[in-house]
Each structure stands twice: as C-alpha cells, then as structure tokens.
C-alpha positions as CSV (number, residue, x, y, z in Angstrom):
1,M,-26.7,8.1,5.6
2,A,-23.8,10.1,6.5
3,D,-24.6,13.5,6.7
4,F,-22.4,15.9,4.5
5,S,-23.2,18.6,2.9
6,L,-22.2,18.0,-1.4
7,S,-18.9,20.7,-0.9
8,G,-17.8,18.7,2.3
9,L,-18.1,15.1,0.0
10,G,-16.1,16.7,-2.3
11,E,-13.3,18.2,-0.3
12,I,-13.4,14.5,1.3
13,Y,-13.4,12.9,-1.9
14,D,-10.4,15.2,-3.4
15,L,-8.6,14.5,-0.2
16,Y,-8.6,10.7,0.2
17,A,-9.4,9.2,-3.3
18,P,-6.0,9.3,-4.6
19,K,-4.7,7.9,-1.2
20,I,-7.5,5.1,-0.8
21,S,-6.0,4.2,-4.8
22,R,-2.9,4.0,-4.3
23,Y,-3.1,1.8,-1.2
24,I,-5.4,0.1,-3.6
25,Y,-3.3,-0.1,-6.5
26,H,-0.2,-1.2,-4.2
27,R,-2.4,-4.1,-2.8
28,L,-3.9,-5.0,-6.9
29,G,-1.4,-3.9,-9.1
30,D,-4.2,-2.9,-11.4
31,Q,-4.6,0.9,-12.2
32,A,-8.3,0.3,-13.4
33,L,-9.4,-1.6,-10.9
34,A,-7.8,0.2,-8.1
35,E,-9.9,3.2,-9.8
36,D,-13.4,1.1,-9.6
37,L,-12.5,0.3,-6.0
38,T,-11.8,3.6,-5.2
39,S,-15.4,4.5,-6.1
40,E,-16.7,1.3,-4.4
41,V,-15.1,2.4,-1.4
42,F,-17.0,6.0,-1.6
43,V,-20.1,4.5,-2.3
44,H,-19.8,2.5,0.5
45,F,-19.2,5.8,2.6
46,L,-22.1,7.4,1.3
47,C,-24.5,4.5,2.2
48,S,-23.0,4.2,5.8
49,R,-25.5,5.0,8.7
50,T,-22.4,6.3,10.9
51,S,-20.0,9.3,11.4
52,P,-16.9,7.8,11.7
53,D,-14.9,9.2,14.7
54,N,-11.5,9.1,12.3
55,L,-12.6,8.8,8.7
56,S,-9.2,8.0,7.2
57,A,-9.5,4.9,9.0
58,F,-13.0,4.2,8.5
59,L,-12.2,4.6,4.7
60,Y,-9.0,2.5,4.9
61,R,-10.8,-0.2,6.4
62,I,-13.8,0.1,3.9
63,A,-10.9,-0.5,1.4
64,H,-9.2,-3.2,3.0
65,N,-12.8,-5.0,3.2
66,L,-13.4,-4.4,-0.9
67,I,-9.5,-5.8,-1.6
68,V,-10.3,-9.0,0.9
69,G,-13.4,-9.5,-1.0
70,Y,-11.8,-9.2,-4.4
71,L,-8.9,-11.0,-3.6
72,R,-10.9,-14.2,-2.1
73,R,-13.5,-13.7,-5.8
74,H,-10.1,-14.0,-7.7
75,P,-7.3,-15.7,-5.8
76,A,-5.0,-15.7,-8.7
77,C,-4.7,-12.5,-8.5
78,L,-1.1,-11.5,-7.5
79,P,-1.0,-8.5,-4.6
80,L,2.1,-5.4,-4.5
81,D,2.7,-6.0,-8.4
82,E,3.2,-2.3,-9.2
83,Q,4.0,-0.5,-12.1
84,L,6.4,2.2,-11.8
85,I,5.5,5.7,-12.6
86,A,8.5,7.3,-14.9
87,E,10.7,10.0,-13.2
88,Q,12.1,13.3,-14.5
89,G,16.0,13.0,-14.5
90,D,18.6,11.2,-15.2
91,P,17.9,7.7,-17.1
92,E,20.4,5.9,-15.9
93,R,19.6,7.2,-12.3
94,H,16.2,5.9,-12.9
95,A,16.8,2.4,-14.2
96,E,19.2,2.3,-10.7
97,M,15.6,3.1,-8.9
98,E,13.0,1.1,-11.0
99,L,15.4,-1.8,-10.0
100,E,15.6,-1.0,-6.0
101,R,11.6,-0.6,-6.4
102,T,11.6,-4.1,-8.4
103,R,13.6,-5.6,-5.6
104,L,12.0,-4.2,-3.0
105,R,8.4,-5.0,-4.4
106,R,10.2,-8.5,-4.9
107,L,10.9,-8.6,-1.4
108,L,7.6,-7.4,0.1
109,T,5.6,-10.3,-1.4
110,R,8.1,-12.6,0.9
111,L,6.4,-10.9,3.9
112,T,3.2,-12.4,5.0
113,P,0.4,-10.3,4.2
114,E,-0.3,-8.8,7.7
115,Q,3.2,-7.0,7.2
116,Q,2.5,-6.0,3.7
117,Q,-0.4,-4.5,4.6
118,V,1.3,-2.9,7.9
119,I,4.1,-1.5,5.2
120,V,1.4,-0.6,2.4
121,L,-0.8,1.0,5.4
122,K,1.5,2.5,7.0
123,F,4.9,3.9,4.4
124,L,2.4,4.5,1.0
125,G,-0.6,5.2,2.6
126,G,1.0,7.0,5.1
127,L,-0.8,6.3,8.2
128,S,-0.4,6.6,11.5
129,N,0.1,3.2,13.7
130,A,-3.3,4.0,15.5
131,E,-5.4,4.3,12.2
132,V,-3.5,1.5,11.0
133,G,-4.8,-0.4,13.9
134,E,-8.1,1.0,12.7
135,V,-8.0,-0.6,9.6
136,L,-6.9,-3.7,10.2
137,G,-9.0,-4.4,13.6
138,K,-5.8,-4.7,15.6
139,P,-4.5,-2.8,18.8
140,E,-1.9,-0.1,18.2
141,S,1.0,-2.6,19.6
142,A,0.5,-5.1,17.5
143,V,0.8,-2.9,14.9
144,K,4.2,-1.6,15.8
145,A,5.1,-5.2,16.5
146,L,4.2,-6.6,12.8
147,Q,5.9,-3.2,11.5
148,H,8.8,-4.0,13.2
149,R,9.0,-7.5,12.5
150,A,8.2,-6.5,8.5
151,L,11.3,-4.0,8.7
152,E,13.3,-6.7,10.8
153,N,12.7,-9.6,8.1
154,L,13.3,-6.8,5.2
155,R,16.8,-5.7,6.3
156,G,17.7,-9.4,6.6
157,M,16.4,-9.8,3.1
158,L,18.6,-7.0,1.8
159,A,21.5,-7.9,3.9
160,A,21.3,-11.5,2.4
161,E,21.5,-9.9,-1.1
162,A,24.3,-7.5,-0.2
163,P,27.2,-9.6,-1.3
164,R,25.3,-10.0,-4.5
165,S,24.3,-6.8,-5.5
166,R,28.0,-5.9,-4.4
167,Q,29.6,-8.4,-6.5
168,L,27.2,-7.5,-9.6
169,E,28.4,-4.0,-9.0
170,L,32.2,-4.9,-8.9
171,V,31.2,-6.8,-12.7
172,G,30.1,-3.6,-13.8
173,Q,32.8,-1.4,-12.9
174,M,35.2,-3.9,-14.8
175,K,33.3,-3.3,-17.9
C-alpha cells in the first residue's frame, strides 16, 4: 500500500479528483458513472504497492484502465457524450457556444480512439505530452504524432464544414 498521511491523501484527492472525474466524464458522458469510477481510481491508488514517480500520470493510467474495462463490459456506450454546463452571460452567446461544443464533440467522435484520448488528456486533462505518453503507454514522440494527426484531421473536418456554416450564417442574416 502506498505510504501517505491522511492529510496528504486528502490533498491528493482534492487536487486530482476533479481532473480525473472530468477526464472520465468526457470519455463516457455519464456524470454519476464518472464519480463512481473516480472513486475507484483512488481505491486502486490506495491499494497500490508502488510509489509512482509521476502521480498525475499514474492516476490517469488507472482511470484509463477503468474506462477500457467499462467499455469492454458495456460496448454500446458512446464516449465523449458531454453534458453542457450552463454559463453565465448572454443567452445568444451561450447558444452559439453550445452549438460549437456540440459540433466539436461530433467531430471528435470521428477521430480514432487514440486521437480522441490524446486530445482529451492534453487539452481537457491539462497533461503534458510526457504524461499523456505515460497514461497511454506510448513514447512522447508517438503522442506528439497522434496529437498532430488529430488536430490536422479536426482542421480538415472544420474546413469541410465551413462553407455550409457560412451559408447558414448568411441565411440567418437575411431574416
């Protein structure tokens, strides 16, 4: 079992639980499930007999393994189905942001699972390339290549949709 004081464990949980929960949520799209699996991550961590060099990557690796296990047991689940959080401010701006998020989520599902995971870990989880590599069990150079391909694919998909979006914008202005 890892050797931490009770207050140290509380600090680790307070620091990493929201990030881990958000990562799981973005992969599985179910808030209650994300909370359950986040708890399991910390149970696994407490039961581990190692003192990891990189705690963040270690916790994300546990989360990744739990997600993979869950998806194997429930193959019909769709990853990256995210509930939008209402934002303060202009309702029209909120609606525009909601449409953009929906569009981005839809485009993300067209990436390979590895590309999706790199994007989620890197940009939503805030991990470095080295940490993403530790989570995925890949060298940092492979993470960089996956990220580059994912972003290029997204750019291409966005560019392909741009003319249609511009047409809709023009139609909206005509009303």
